[in-house]
Each structure stands twice: as structure tokens, then as C-alpha cells.
C-alpha positions in Angstrom: 0.1 0.0 0.0 1.6 3.2 -1.1 2.1 5.8 1.3 0.5 9.0 0.4 2.9 12.0 0.6 2.1 15.3 2.0 2.7 18.2 -0.4 1.3 20.9 1.6 3.9 22.7 3.5 3.6 25.0 6.6 5.3 28.4 5.8 8.6 28.9 8.0 8.5 30.7 11.0 10.8 33.5 9.3 8.1 33.8 6.3 4.9 33.7 8.8 7.0 36.7 10.9 7.5 38.8 7.8 4.0 38.1 6.5 2.6 39.5 9.5 2.0 43.2 10.5 4.2 42.8 13.7 6.8 41.4 11.7 7.3 43.9 9.0 6.9 46.7 12.1 9.6 44.7 13.7 12.0 44.7 10.6 11.3 48.4 10.1 12.5 49.3 13.7 15.8 47.0 13.6 16.6 48.2 10.0 16.0 51.8 11.5 18.0 51.4 14.5 21.0 50.2 12.2 20.7 53.1 9.9 20.6 55.5 13.3 23.9 54.1 14.3 25.3 54.7 11.0 24.2 58.3 11.1 25.7 59.0 14.5 29.1 57.7 13.4 28.9 59.3 10.0 27.9 62.7 11.6 30.9 62.2 14.2 33.2 61.6 11.1 31.7 64.7 9.4 32.7 66.9 12.2 36.4 66.1 11.8 36.3 68.9 9.3 36.5 71.6 11.7 39.9 69.9 12.6 41.3 70.6 9.2 42.1 68.8 5.8 45.0 66.4 7.3 42.7 64.9 10.2 39.5 64.6 7.7 41.8 62.9 5.0 43.4 60.7 7.3 39.8 59.8 8.7 38.8 58.6 5.2 41.9 56.5 4.7 41.5 54.4 8.2 37.8 53.9 7.2 39.5 51.7 4.3 42.1 50.2 7.0 39.7 49.0 9.9 40.6 45.7 10.5 43.8 45.1 9.1 45.6 43.2 8.6 42.8 40.5 9.8 40.6 42.4 7.1 42.1 43.1 3.8 42.0 46.9 2.6 38.4 48.2 2.3 36.6 44.8 3.3 35.4 46.4 6.7 34.2 49.3 4.9 32.2 47.3 2.2 30.8 44.8 4.8 29.4 48.1 6.4 27.9 49.1 3.0 26.5 46.1 2.6 24.8 45.8 6.1 23.4 49.6 5.3 22.2 48.4 1.6 20.3 45.3 3.2 19.1 47.7 6.1 17.6 50.3 3.7 16.0 47.5 1.4 14.5 46.2 4.0 13.3 49.3 5.5 11.6 50.6 2.2 10.3 47.2 1.3 8.4 47.1 5.1 7.4 50.7 4.6 5.6 50.3 1.4 4.0 46.8 2.3 2.6 48.1 5.4 1.5 51.4 3.6 -0.5 49.0 1.1 -1.8 47.0 3.8 -3.1 50.2 5.6 -4.6 51.6 2.2 -6.5 48.3 1.7 -7.7 48.1 5.2 -9.5 51.5 5.0 -10.3 52.1 1.1 -12.5 55.1 2.1 -10.4 58.1 3.7 -11.3 59.3 6.9 -13.4 62.5 7.0 -11.4 63.8 9.7 -7.6 63.6 10.1 -6.8 62.5 13.7 -5.5 65.5 15.8 -2.6 63.3 17.4 -1.0 63.0 13.8 2.2 65.2 13.9 3.6 67.1 11.2 6.7 64.2 11.4 3.9 61.3 11.1 2.3 63.1 8.0 5.2 63.7 5.9 7.2 60.2 6.8 6.4 58.6 3.5 7.6 61.7 1.5 10.4 62.3 3.9 11.3 58.5 2.7 11.3 59.6 -0.7 13.4 62.6 -0.1 16.2 60.5 1.9 15.9 57.7 -0.8 16.7 60.4 -3.7 19.4 62.3 -1.6 21.4 59.1 -0.9 21.8 58.6 -4.7 22.9 62.1 -5.4 25.2 61.9 -2.2 26.9 58.9 -3.4 27.3 60.1 -6.9 28.5 63.2 -5.6 31.1 62.3 -2.7 31.9 58.6 -3.3 32.0 58.3 -6.9 32.6 61.8 -8.0 30.3 61.3 -11.1 28.1 64.7 -10.2 30.6 66.1 -8.3 31.0 70.2 -9.0 34.8 70.5 -8.6 37.7 68.2 -9.4 36.9 65.1 -7.4 39.9 63.7 -5.8 39.9 60.2 -4.0 40.4 60.1 -0.6 40.5 63.7 -0.2 37.1 64.3 1.4 38.1 67.6 2.6 38.3 69.5 -0.6 35.4 67.4 -2.1 33.2 68.8 0.4 34.0 72.3 0.1 33.7 72.1 -3.8 29.9 70.6 -2.9 28.9 73.2 -0.4 30.6 76.1 -2.6 27.3 75.8 -4.9 23.7 77.0 -4.0 22.0 73.7 -5.1 24.5 71.5 -3.0 23.5 73.2 0.0 19.9 73.3 -0.7 19.8 69.6 -1.4 21.8 68.7 1.4 20.0 71.0 4.0 16.4 69.9 2.9 17.4 66.2 2.9 19.0 66.7 6.5 15.7 68.2 7.8 13.7 65.2 6.4 16.2 62.9 8.0 15.8 64.8 11.3 11.6 64.3 11.2 12.0 61.0 10.1 14.3 60.0 12.9 12.3 61.6 15.5 9.1 59.6 14.4 11.0 56.6 13.5 12.8 56.0 16.9 9.8 56.4 18.7 7.9 54.1 16.8 10.7 51.8 17.0 10.8 51.9 20.9 7.1 51.0 20.6 7.3 48.4 18.2 10.1 46.5 20.0 8.2 46.8 23.5 10.5 49.3 25.1 8.1 52.1 25.6 5.3 51.9 28.3 2.8 54.5 29.1 5.2 56.0 31.9 8.2 56.0 29.4 6.5 57.7 26.5 7.6 61.4 27.8 11.2 60.0 28.3 11.1 58.3 24.9 9.7 61.4 23.0 12.2 63.7 25.0 15.1 61.4 23.6 13.6 61.1 20.1 13.4 65.1 19.9 17.3 65.3 21.3 18.5 62.8 18.9 16.8 64.3 15.8 17.8 67.9 16.7 21.6 66.8 17.6 21.7 64.9 14.4 20.1 67.6 12.0 22.4 70.3 13.8 25.5 68.3 13.6 25.3 67.6 9.8 24.1 71.1 9.0 26.9 72.9 10.6 29.0 71.4 7.8 27.6 73.6 4.9 26.9 76.2 6.8 30.6 76.5 7.9 31.3 76.2 4.2 29.2 78.9 3.5 30.3 81.2 6.4 34.1 80.5 5.6 34.6 79.1 8.7 35.9 76.0 6.9 37.6 76.7 3.6 
């Protein structure tokens, strides 16, 4: 007597988690926190421009030698880039799918908008698009030099940054994107804490202050670089 073979397979735990709303929110939270850590490190690195070209350019070289001799030249940097790309893709995919799921759940628009929806909340989607476009421009400008306005020099970020922020459009694009990042971080950090179960009724105020503080510090830290170039403080 032939044994019946079972053709239906239960979805894996990973797939089940990904298909759920809470799973997608968890992916958004974790990937968002990865990008936040990168933003903090990147801002600190950018501030080295205030210590002169030697230190800024040395920092660019150091990034490519981290982990040597165990890691080959630029391996650690490329590992960081791969993790960041994965985080960005996971974050964007989760956000898009959650947005589509939310639209399907309520096909008709609310007559009255929720009063508690903040400006940052209402602009999260547009902010995400602005940030995505900025990342592409930023890479083409200061990483590959494809759209760089001056004579791009590899491993000379000090002069490259000055070239970019010596143009009006370079400053406008950068500052608008950084402000969008600030709003995104403010709302995203608070949402991530709620999704991961960090927030409680008694901690909401503290989390809100923390999110606001980190967003303001990041925004001011990043904006200080183009402002310093525009005012001649860095030249």
C-alpha cells in the first residue's frame, strides 16, 4: 500500500513573521536602528572637517584600513556598506508593504484627520522618498564623484566637501535632506521603541524627549558642515 505524500508545507517561522504586520514593523524598527547608528557615526566623522584637511583626509583613509591585517584593505568598509544596503532595502520594503496593507484595510479616507498625527508623521512617506533620492545624489557626488561640481579627488574628502558646499544647489539639497532625516529619525525612533516593546505609558514622555534630542543633534551636526563652508569658517 503506497504511502500518501504530504504536499502542503507549512510556511517557515521566518516567512510567517515577515507576512505579519508586527513582523514588518519589527523589521522596520531593527533596520531603522541600524541606520540610526550609522547616521550618528557618520555625523561624528563629518565633524572632523573642523579640525582641518589632514585629520579629515586621514579619517577617510582609516575607514579603509579598519580591521587590518585580519581584514583586507576596504573589506570592513564594504561589509558596512552591504549591511547598510540590506537595512535600507528591508526598511523601504517593509514601509511600502505596510502602507499598501493600511490602504487596503481602509479604502475610504477618514472624514476628519486624527488630531494626534504630528507633522513628522504626516510627512514620513515623502520624507522617505526625499532621503532615498538624496542618498543616490550623495553617493554620486562624494563617493564616486560622478556629479561632483569640482575636480573630484579620491581620499580627499575635505576639498570635495568644500567643492560641493560652494554651490547653492549643493547646500539646498543637503539641508533639505538633513531636515527630512531629522523628522524621520524623530518619529521613527519613537515608533521603533513602541514596536520593540520598550515604550510604556510611563516612558512615553522620556522616549519623546530622547527622540527629539537625537533628531535635533543629528540635524544640527550635519547642517553645521555646509553652514561652516558657506560662512567661510571652513575653507
